[in-house]
N, C-alpha and C positions, 0 to 999 in steps of 0.2 A: 577340567582344562579347557573345555569349550567356552566357559565364561571368560577365562583369561584371554583366549584367542579373540573373542568378540571385543573385549576391552582394548586389546592391542590394535585391532582394526579401527576402532573409534579414535584412538589416540593418533594413529598414523595418518588419519584423514583430517585431523584437527578438530574433531567434533567434541572432544573433551581436552582440558588442559593437562599439562604434565603433572601439576599438583593434584588435580582430581583423579588422574589415572593412578598415581602412586598411592593416594589415600584409599581408593577402592581396592586395589590389589593388596595393600597392607591389611585392610579390614578383613579380607577373606583368607589371609595367611598364605598368599601365593607369591610372595616376594622372591623366594628362593627359586621359583620356576621361571623367572624372567630371563629372557635372552640377553646376554651382555651387549649384543650388537643392536638391540632395539632402538636405543636413543640415537646411536650413530646413523642407523639406516633411516630412522624417521627424519632426522635433520636433513639427510640427503634427499629423501622423498619430497620434503616440503620446500625444496629449492625449485622455484619456477623454471620451466624450460620453455624456450621459444619454438613455435612451429605448429603446423597442422591447421585444419579448417574446423572450427567449432560450428556444428549445425544444431540449431535450437528449434524445437517445435512448440510454438506458442498457442495457447488456447484462446487467445484474443485476436484482435485485428479486424478491421473493417475497411471497405473500399472508400469510406469517407475519412479515413485517417489523413493526417497532415504532419509534416515535419516542422510546422510552426509550433514552437513550444507552448504558446497560449492555447493551442487546440488539443493538446495531449490529454488522453483520458484512459488509455488501456495499456496493459503490460507490454504488448509488442512494440507500441510506439515509444514507451518509456525506455525500453531496452535499447532500441535503435538510437534514440536521442542521447542516451548516456554513453553509447559507443562513440558518438561524435563530439559531444560537448561536456564540459565540466561546469561546476558551480563554485560559488565562494565557499560553501560549507557542504560537507557530506555527513552521512550517518554511518557510524561503524557498527560492527556486529553486536556490540553491547548496547546500542541505542544512543550512543553519545554523539553530540555534534562536534566534528573535528575539522580542522582547516583543509581546504582543497585549493582553489585558486587564491583564497585568502591565506596569507602566511600567518596572520594573527589578527585578533580584534580586542578592543578595549572599550568598555562602557563607562559613562559617567556614573557617579554614585546612585543617581536616581534612575538609571537605565533608560534615559530619554534621549541619549546621544551615543552612537556607536561609531567608532573609528576602525575601519578595516584596512590593513596593510596588505597589498597584493604581492604575490611572488614575482620576482623580477626575471626577465628573460624568457617568459613563457610565450610561445608563438601559436597563432592560429594556423590551421592547415593551409591557408592561402599565403602564409609567410608574414602576415602582419603581427607585430608585437602587442601583447595584451596591455591595455592601459585603462585608467579609471573611467574614461568616457565610454568604453565598451560595456563596462559594468552598468553604468548609469543608463545607457540606452536599453540594455537588455532587461533591466528591472522595470523601467518606465514603459516598456512595451506592454506590460500587463496592467498598468495603472490608468490608462486612458479612459475618458468618459464612456466611450462606446465599447470598451474591452469586454469580451465574454470569457476571459481567462478564468480558469478554476482557481488561480492564485490571487485574483483581484481582491477578494475579501481579506486575505492574509495581509495584504499590503496597505489596507486602509489606515493602518497605524502610522504610516510614513507621511511626514509633513514635507520633507525636502531631502533630496539627495544631491550632494555636491562633491566635486573633486578637490583634493588638496595636493596639487602636483599630479604627476602621471601615475604614481603608485599607491595613492591613498584615496579611499572613498569614505565619505562621512554621511551617515544617516541621521537626520534629525527627526525624531518621532513626535507625534501629537501628545503622547503620554509614555510613561515608562513601559518597557516590555522586557521582562526578565528572561524570556525564551527567544529573543529576537534572532540569534544565530540559527536556531532550528527553523525559523521561518524561511531563511535563505537556503535551506536544504530542500525545499519543496521542488518536486521534479519538473515543474514548469520553468523554474528560475535558472535555467542554464544560460551560459554566457556566449553571446555571438558578437561578431564585429559591429561596431557602431554603424547605424544607417543600413543595416541589412534589409533587403527588400525581397530577394529570392531565397526563401527558406529551403527550397528543395535541394540546394547545393550542400546543405548540412555543414557549413563551415564552423569549425569549433576548435577547441584546444585539447580534446580527448585523444584516446589511443588509436582510433580508427578513422578512416575517411570513406566517403560513400563511393561505391562502384555503380550500383544500380538499386532502384527502389520502386516497388509496385505496391501501393498502399494496401495493407491488409492481406497481402499475398506473399511477398518475398522481399527481403532486403539483403544485399551482399555488400560487405565492407572489407577493407584491407587494412593491415597493420600500419600505423604511423611509426616509422623506425626511430624517430627522434623524440618519442613521447617523454615528457618531462618527469613522469612518475616511474622511477626505476622499479623493475620487477613486476610491472603491471602491463596489461594488454599484450599477452604472450602468444596469442594465436596469429598465424600469418593472415588468416581470413576468418570472418564470422558471417554465417548465413542464418538468417532468421526467417522461418516459415510461419504463416498463419494457418494453423490446423485446428479448426474449432471443434471438430468431433473428437471426443475423448478416446474412443476406441481406435480411431485412425492415428491419433498421436501415439498411443501405446504401441500399436503395430509398427509405426515408423521407428520407434526406439528399439523394439525387440528384434527387428529385421536389419538394424544397423543403418537405416536411412538418415537418422538424426542421432545426436549424442546426448541430448538433454531435453526434457520436456517439463512443462509446468502443468498444474491442474490434472494430476493423474486421476483417472476415473475411480471414484471411491469404491465402486463395486469390484474393481479389478486390482485395487491396491495390494491386497494380501497375496494375490497371484504374482504381481510384479515383484514383490518383496522376496519371493522364493527363487527368482531367476538369478543364477550364479554370477552372470556378467553385469548385473545391474544393481545399483544402490537406490533404495527408496529413501527419500529425504522428507522427514516429517517435522516441520518447524512451527512453533507457536508464535503468532504475531498479533497484529491489530485488526486483521481482516474480519469483517462481519457482513452478514447477509440480512437484508431487510425488505419490508413491504411498505414503501412510503405512500402516504395519502396527502393530497394537497389540501391544506387546512383552510384555504379560502374558496374551495369549490364544494358545493352541496353534493351529497349530504355529509361530507367529511369536515365541514365547517362546524359541526356539532361535536363537542368533545365526548358526549355520551356514546356517539357512534364509534369514535376512535377507541374509547375504553372498551366497548363491547368487543371490537375486533381484536384488541390486545388480550382480553381474557379468553378469547375463542380459539387460541392456538396452544396445542400441547408441545411445549418447547423440548422437553426431554425426549419425546417420541420423534420430534423433528431432527434432533441431533443424532438419534439412534438410526433412523431410517434414511435420512438424506446425507449425513456426514459419516455414518457408520462408526461413530465414536471419535472421529478425527476433529474434535472441536469441543465446545462447551456452550451451555445455554446463555442466551442474552437476556437483558432486562429492560428492553425498550429505550436504551440510550446507547451511544456509540463508543463509550470509553472501555477499552480492553482491561481485563483484570490484571494484566502485567504492567499497565501504565501507572506511573506515579500520580497520586490524587484520585485513583479509582475509588468510588464510594464504598465498596466492600459490603460488609454485613450491615452497615448503617442503613442501607437501602434494601429492604427485604425483596427477595426474588419473587417476581410475579409468577403465579402458578396458573395452570389451566383450570378455569372455573366456569363451566357452562351456565351455572345459575347466575353468577354475576354478569356474564355476557348477556344472558336473557334479560336481566334486570335493566341494564343500560340501554339495550336496544328498544325495550318497551318504553323506557323513560324518554328516549329520543323520538318516539312515535314512528319507528321504522320497522315495526313487525311486518313480515311478509315481503319486505323489499329485497330485491336481488342486487347484490354488489358485484360489479365487474372487476376482476383482478387480471390485469394485463401482464403477460409474462413471456419469456423465451429463455432458453438455456444460455443465451449470451449474457443474461443478467448475472447468473452464477451457475456453476455446475449443479445440475439437478433442480433448477428453478421451476421447471414445469411440474416435475414430480412433487416438489415442495408445495406448490400452489394447490395441487390435487389433494395432498394430505391435509393442507389447511382447510380446504373445502369440506372434507370429511369431519374434521374436528368441529368446525363451526356449525355443521348440520345438527350436531348433538345439542346445540344451544338454540336451535330453531332459526339459525341465521343462514340465509341462502347466498352462496358465492358462485358466480359463473366465471370459470377460468377461460380467458381469452388468449389464445396463443398467437404471438406476434412473430414477425420475421427476425431472425438473428441479425441479418445485415442491416445496419442503420438503427439498431435498437436504441443506442444511447442518444442519438440525435432525434429520433422520431417518437419514442415512447417515454423514456425517463424524463421526469419533470414536465412532461406533456400530458400524459394520461392522468386522470384523477387518482387512480390507485394502480400500482404496478410492483413488479419485483425489482430489486436493486442490490447493489453490493458496494462496499467500500474497502479499500485496502487499509484504511485508517491513516492516522498520522502519529508521529512520535511524541506529541504532547497534547494535553487536553485542550489547550488554547487553540492549537492549529486545527484540531478536529472540529471544534465548535465554530471557529471562525470561517472555515471553508463550507461546512454543511448546514449550519443552524443560525448564523447571524442573519438579521432581517434583510440586509442588502447583499448578502453573498450571492455570487453568480450561480453557485451550486447549492443554494438553499432548496434542497430537493423535496421539502414538504411545504414550502411557503409558510413556515412557522415564523411568526413575527411577534415578538414580545419586547416591549421597551425595557422592562425590568431585567429580562435575560441579557439584553445587549449591554445594559449598565453593569451587570455583574461581570460580564466578559471583560469589559474595560478595567474594572476594579481589580479583578484577579490578575490580569496581564501586568498591571503596574505594581502589584503588591509584592514586596520582597520578603515579608514575614510569611513563612510557609504555612504556619498554623492558620492564619487568616485566609490565606490563599486556598487552603484545603476546604475551608468552610464555604467559600464562594463556589468552588467547583462542585461541592456536594449539593448545594442548593440548585445549581444549574442541571446537574444530572437528574435530580428529583423532578424539576420542572419539565424536562424533556420526556422523562418516563411517564409522568402523569397527565401532561397536557399536549405533548408534541404529536406529530403526525406519523412518526415512523414506528412500525411494529418491528422490533429487532429480536427475533427468536433465537439467533445463534451466532457464535463467533467460530470461524473456521480456521483450522490449521492450514499451512501451506504444505500440500502433499505433492512432491515432485519426484522425478526419477532421472538418473544419469548413468551413463556407461562408466564402469569401474576404471576405464582408461583415464578418466578425468580426475584431477587432483585439485584440492582447494583447502583453505583454512576454515576457521569457524564461520558458520553461515549466519548472515544477518536476517532478521525476521521483520524488517520494516516494510519490505515489498517481496513479491515473488522473485524467484531466480537470484537468491542471494542479494536482495535489495535491488534487483534488476541490473546487477553489476557482475554477473558471472563472466561475461566476455572480458572484463577488465581484471577480475580477481583470480580466475581459474586458469588451468593449463593442462596439457596432456602429459602423462607420466613418460 
């Protein structure tokens, strides 16, 4: 009966569907033990209620954060931004691109022109009605010559954006893009009023408005009573705290100072799971941890050095020691196993091989060299420990690694893509095209390894425009192989999202595209 109770709890919280629930209960012969009131009470429990203050403890946040969408890079900023602003397209819990500010979209047969119809009557928090020019301004904000936006690489495909009346936006692309609606779901591409200059006001069309904001420390928002999405943004207030220390976040949750935390300390996850008043949330997504090398900086401009360091890490042990099993091994490319077009078994898993590591380091003429690995736990939870474990693995191949610990504050602006070799992390993207466009294309602002290959870029363009999925899969397979064997990122592991919440909170099925239910817990959740 304990199993039945657990299944009932999962169903009541929307973690499994009605169909899955009934299938599992039937398979175990427990149908007769079901409570007749279960589905009535569940339907009632899943009806959102308005009220209360949601307090979130975020494991990210920096004093260098900004409310300018082009500058967003961390979960705390993404969560606050989505409290304030919507996009044309959002990602649902199944990973599908669904309409948000766009009511619908229609491509031409070659997917080189996309027409987006906007929802009518949607207002910004300053009272202005949403129009096509607001969308054009907001997207172009990331396309300028001097833009440093993380979305700039994604938008290279756009040739022209134009309005067709007040409620229609037309995107003319340089070539076909079968996944273009997904591009417009990127978290940078939220919509603000045309000609916005002061981003700190946070003017948008979403469910909350800004009360106060201290970058990396605290944000307080209040409910927008006339939010156009019925049944969403149900909290009277949302308070987001930057609590970078994992133990401090857990303590804040267990003592009732916050209601929801991300990045639960892996070492304490099993303890948290046993607390009666708390739900541990373990979601598989696209998140991966890596150690990027700059391919244009010596000695990492030598592929034998890069291969040596890829063979010098024990991935299974890394997942066991650092993730405590909450994840899976990586294969030196950024495409999650749950993504369509993942290479799968066609691309053999790279194994820990000290002999091959020694061979490549000798071939590179770098025997006896000490490689500096810059890291901080801001890069990812346990990054310093991971670097230390990496050092121990490499030593067995005769490779010397010096772990250089950096400051958490400002890590993403001062270390990542600045130091020749460092620790990093990606929340990933919902399509292969987006992930490669943002992090691996030659001209991408966030080309974190400075990997530049003309053939790779050409394959990216071909795959993007290819409507034949078999051909597209071949392009993406070759790209994953190129990055694995020639790229500058050591990708040892993919990490699950491990979070925890008060059982007073209710929600439907949880999205795995970002932390905190796609960073939209303030919009999608409510208090019982």
